[in-house]
C-alpha positions in Angstrom: 0.0 0.0 0.0 1.3 3.4 -1.0 1.0 5.9 1.9 -0.1 9.5 1.4 3.1 11.6 1.5 3.5 14.3 4.1 5.2 16.7 1.7 4.5 17.7 -1.9 7.3 19.4 -3.7 6.2 21.5 -6.7 8.8 22.2 -9.4 8.0 24.3 -12.5 10.4 23.5 -15.3 11.0 25.7 -18.3 14.2 25.0 -20.4 16.5 24.1 -17.6 18.1 21.0 -19.0 21.4 22.0 -17.6 20.2 22.2 -14.0 17.2 20.0 -13.5 19.1 16.8 -12.7 21.0 18.4 -9.9 17.8 19.8 -8.5 16.0 16.4 -8.6 19.0 14.5 -7.2 19.2 16.9 -4.3 15.5 16.1 -3.4 15.7 12.4 -4.1 18.6 12.1 -1.7 16.7 13.6 1.3 17.1 12.0 4.7 13.3 12.2 5.1 11.3 10.0 2.8 7.6 10.9 3.0 7.3 13.2 0.0 6.2 13.4 -3.6 7.6 15.5 -6.4 5.1 17.3 -8.7 6.9 18.5 -11.8 5.1 20.9 -14.2 6.8 21.0 -17.5 5.9 24.5 -18.6 6.2 23.9 -22.4 10.0 23.4 -22.4 11.6 23.4 -25.9 15.0 22.0 -24.9 15.8 18.5 -23.5 14.1 19.1 -20.2 11.1 16.9 -21.1 13.3 14.0 -22.0 15.2 14.3 -18.7 12.0 14.5 -16.7 10.6 11.3 -18.4 13.8 9.4 -17.3 13.2 10.4 -13.7 9.5 9.6 -13.8 10.3 6.1 -15.2 13.0 5.5 -12.6 11.0 6.8 -9.6 7.4 6.2 -10.5 6.1 6.4 -6.9 7.9 9.6 -6.2 7.9 11.7 -9.4 4.9 12.9 -11.3 5.3 15.0 -14.4 2.6 17.2 -15.9 3.1 18.9 -19.3 1.4 22.2 -20.0 1.5 24.8 -22.6 3.9 27.6 -21.7 2.0 30.0 -19.5 4.7 31.0 -16.9 5.9 30.0 -13.5 2.9 31.3 -11.6 0.4 29.3 -13.6 2.6 26.2 -13.2 2.8 26.6 -9.4 -1.0 27.2 -9.2 -1.6 24.0 -11.2 0.8 22.2 -9.0 -1.1 23.2 -5.8 -4.2 21.7 -7.3 -2.5 18.3 -7.9 -0.8 17.7 -4.6 -1.5 15.0 -2.1 0.7 16.1 0.8 -0.3 17.9 3.9 2.6 20.4 3.4 3.8 22.0 0.2 7.4 23.1 -0.7 8.2 25.1 -3.9 11.6 24.5 -5.6 12.9 26.3 -8.7 14.3 23.9 -11.3 17.7 25.6 -11.4 18.2 25.5 -7.7 18.9 22.6 -5.3 18.5 21.9 -1.6 20.4 20.5 1.3 19.7 16.8 1.9 18.3 17.4 5.4 15.8 20.2 4.4 12.7 18.0 4.6 13.9 16.3 7.9 14.4 19.7 9.6 11.0 20.9 8.5 9.3 17.7 9.6 10.4 18.3 13.2 7.6 21.0 13.3 4.8 19.0 11.8 3.2 18.1 15.1 2.7 21.8 15.8 0.7 22.1 12.6 2.0 25.5 11.5 0.7 27.5 8.6 4.3 27.9 7.4 7.8 26.8 8.3 10.5 29.4 7.4 14.2 28.7 6.7 17.1 30.5 5.1 18.7 30.3 1.7 22.3 30.1 0.7 23.3 31.9 -2.5 25.3 29.9 -5.1 27.3 31.9 -7.6 27.5 29.7 -10.6 30.3 31.6 -12.4 32.6 31.4 -9.3 31.3 28.1 -8.0 31.0 29.6 -4.5 28.3 29.7 -1.8 27.7 32.8 0.3 25.2 34.1 2.8 23.3 36.2 0.4 20.2 38.4 0.7 17.9 35.5 1.6 20.0 34.1 4.5 18.5 33.3 7.9 21.1 35.5 9.6 18.6 38.2 10.5 15.7 35.9 11.4 14.1 36.3 14.9 13.1 33.2 16.7 9.5 34.3 17.1 7.5 35.5 14.1 6.1 39.0 14.0 4.0 40.5 11.3 5.8 43.8 11.8 9.1 42.0 10.8 7.6 40.1 7.9 10.1 41.4 5.4 13.0 40.0 7.4 11.8 36.6 6.3 12.0 37.5 2.6 9.3 37.8 0.0 10.4 34.7 -2.0 8.3 31.6 -1.8 11.1 28.9 -1.9 12.3 29.5 1.7 9.0 28.4 3.3 7.1 25.2 3.6 3.3 25.7 3.7 0.3 23.8 5.1 -1.8 23.0 2.1 -5.1 23.6 3.9 -4.0 27.1 4.8 -3.3 27.9 1.2 -6.5 26.4 -0.2 -8.9 27.7 2.5 -7.6 31.2 2.0 -7.4 31.0 -1.8 -3.7 31.9 -1.7 -2.3 31.5 -5.2 0.4 33.2 -7.4 -0.3 36.2 -9.5 0.1 35.4 -13.2 2.5 38.3 -14.0 5.7 38.3 -15.9 7.7 39.0 -12.7 7.0 39.4 -9.1 4.3 36.7 -9.1 5.3 35.8 -5.5 4.6 39.2 -3.9 0.9 39.1 -3.3 1.3 35.4 -2.3 3.8 36.5 0.3 1.7 39.3 1.7 -1.3 37.0 2.1 0.9 34.3 3.8 2.3 36.9 6.1 -0.9 38.7 7.1 -3.4 35.8 7.2 -1.1 33.2 8.8 -1.3 32.7 12.5 1.3 30.0 13.3 4.8 30.1 11.9 7.9 28.1 12.8 11.4 29.5 12.2 14.5 27.5 11.4 17.6 29.7 11.7 19.6 27.7 9.1 20.2 28.1 5.4 18.8 24.9 3.8 18.0 25.9 0.3 20.5 26.8 -2.4 19.6 29.7 -4.8 21.5 29.8 -8.1 22.4 33.4 -8.8 23.5 35.0 -12.1 22.2 32.2 -14.3 22.1 33.5 -17.9 18.6 33.9 -19.4 16.9 33.9 -16.0 14.3 36.7 -15.4 16.2 38.0 -12.4 19.5 38.1 -14.4 17.9 40.3 -17.0 18.7 44.0 -16.3 16.4 45.6 -18.9 12.8 45.5 -17.7 9.9 46.0 -20.1 6.7 45.4 -18.2 4.4 46.9 -15.6 4.5 44.0 -13.1 5.7 46.0 -10.0 2.9 48.6 -10.5 0.3 45.9 -11.0 1.6 44.2 -7.9 1.2 47.4 -5.9 -2.5 47.8 -6.9 -3.3 44.1 -6.2 -1.6 44.2 -2.8 -3.4 47.5 -2.0 -6.7 45.9 -2.9 -6.1 42.9 -0.7 -5.0 45.0 2.2 -8.3 46.8 2.2 -10.0 43.5 3.1 -7.8 42.9 6.1 -7.8 44.3 9.7 -4.1 44.8 10.0 -2.8 48.0 11.8 -2.6 51.1 9.7 1.1 51.5 10.3 1.8 48.0 9.0 -0.3 48.7 5.9 1.8 51.8 5.2 5.0 49.8 5.7 3.8 47.2 3.2 2.7 49.9 0.6 6.0 51.7 1.1 7.9 48.5 0.3 6.1 48.0 -3.0 6.1 51.6 -4.0 9.8 51.6 -3.6 10.0 48.4 -5.8 7.9 50.1 -8.5 10.1 53.2 -8.4 13.4 51.2 -8.6 12.1 49.2 -11.6 11.8 52.5 -13.5 15.6 52.9 -13.4 16.0 49.4 -14.9 13.4 49.8 -17.7 14.3 49.1 -21.3 14.8 52.3 -23.2 11.9 51.5 -25.6 9.6 51.0 -22.6 10.7 53.7 -20.2 8.2 56.3 -21.2 5.3 54.0 -20.8 6.5 53.0 -17.4 7.1 56.6 -16.3 3.5 57.6 -17.1 2.1 54.7 -15.1 4.5 55.2 -12.2 3.6 58.9 -12.1 -0.1 57.9 -11.7 0.8 55.4 -9.0 2.8 58.0 -6.9 0.0 60.6 -7.2 -2.6 57.9 -6.2 -0.5 57.0 -3.1 0.0 60.6 -2.1 -3.7 61.3 -2.4 -5.0 58.1 -0.7 -2.8 57.9 2.4 -1.7 60.0 5.3 1.5 62.0 5.4 4.5 59.8 4.7 7.8 59.8 2.8 6.1 59.7 -0.6 4.8 63.2 0.0 8.4 64.4 -0.2 9.3 62.2 -3.2 9.7 63.9 -6.5 9.6 61.5 -9.5 11.6 63.0 -12.3 11.9 61.7 -15.8 15.1 59.9 -16.9 16.5 59.5 -13.4 18.8 56.5 -13.2 18.5 53.7 -10.7 21.1 55.0 -8.3 19.6 58.5 -8.3 16.1 57.2 -7.6 17.4 55.3 -4.5 18.9 58.6 -3.4 15.6 60.5 -3.9 13.7 57.9 -1.9 16.2 58.1 0.9 16.1 61.9 0.8 12.3 61.8 0.9 12.3 59.5 3.9 14.8 61.8 5.7 12.7 64.8 5.1 9.7 63.0 6.5 11.5 62.0 9.6 12.9 65.5 10.1 9.8 67.6 9.3 7.0 65.3 10.6 8.8 63.3 13.4 11.7 65.6 14.4 13.9 62.5 14.4 17.4 63.7 13.4 19.7 60.9 14.4 17.4 58.1 13.0 17.2 60.1 9.8 20.9 60.1 9.3 21.2 56.4 10.2 18.4 55.5 7.7 20.2 57.5 5.0 23.4 55.6 5.5 21.8 52.2 5.7 19.5 52.7 2.8 22.3 53.7 0.4 24.7 51.0 1.5 22.6 47.8 2.0 19.2 48.3 0.5 18.3 45.8 -2.3 15.4 44.2 -4.1 14.0 40.7 -3.6 13.3 40.4 -7.3 
């Protein structure tokens, strides 16, 4: 008799023939055995499908492969959620790989029945063949989860294991956008979840600087960050979270939308500018006094100068509205030296 697996691992695959074997091998060598692998072949045109068939034939009780037309990673993950049998769900990207005790470490918390289990991520630099504690590490995790500190646990989906019933009962799915499809998913997890367990270890390996990946591309040509802002704003209106936290969340995603402008493709930058201008005016009109009232969006500003303008706006807000001089200077220094995007 085949027992129902405790964990379902969802892997969207699109043209990653170079990496998928390492990914699957890292999962199949886990020290915890109650899992299934749900692979969604998202219309790959390389040899990925052939490789996946080999694994499915070799591990028929562990590996299930579904083939779809290419509709993107979000669609593939959402399809995967609908076809899982496990009590908990883990998302793995097909060019990444995991430590062989990841599932075992997470399983230690199953008796507590958490909505999500959060762990850290090591960054693997393919070109240099080196691991580092990158931006998704657990180094800044606190032992106890707090909604006010949600961004310390990172907006990516692959550093968390989720209770399936929690996802399905709250209709938590991925936004089908070109980029940033995890953002609303993350906000829903962070605000609706009540029970979280924290593992202060880096157990997942994120492959950075892979050619042809979306995050590796520097020239952006879509409105995804702006669309994300509006979707998150719409969701927040349905919650009862504190107003200060709502402003913190909107601030995070307005900053993302602004930073994207400095990375826009030259053929798309004018379109993005017009929509970003609408967004900043909407935010200034809709919410109380905050840093965005001191921000001045200017055409053709580069990425670095936009970061400077955001920092300056926040400092002016602290000085003029809060009379906080030392925190203003500290924020200015920290923002310009260590701030970064999750996307």
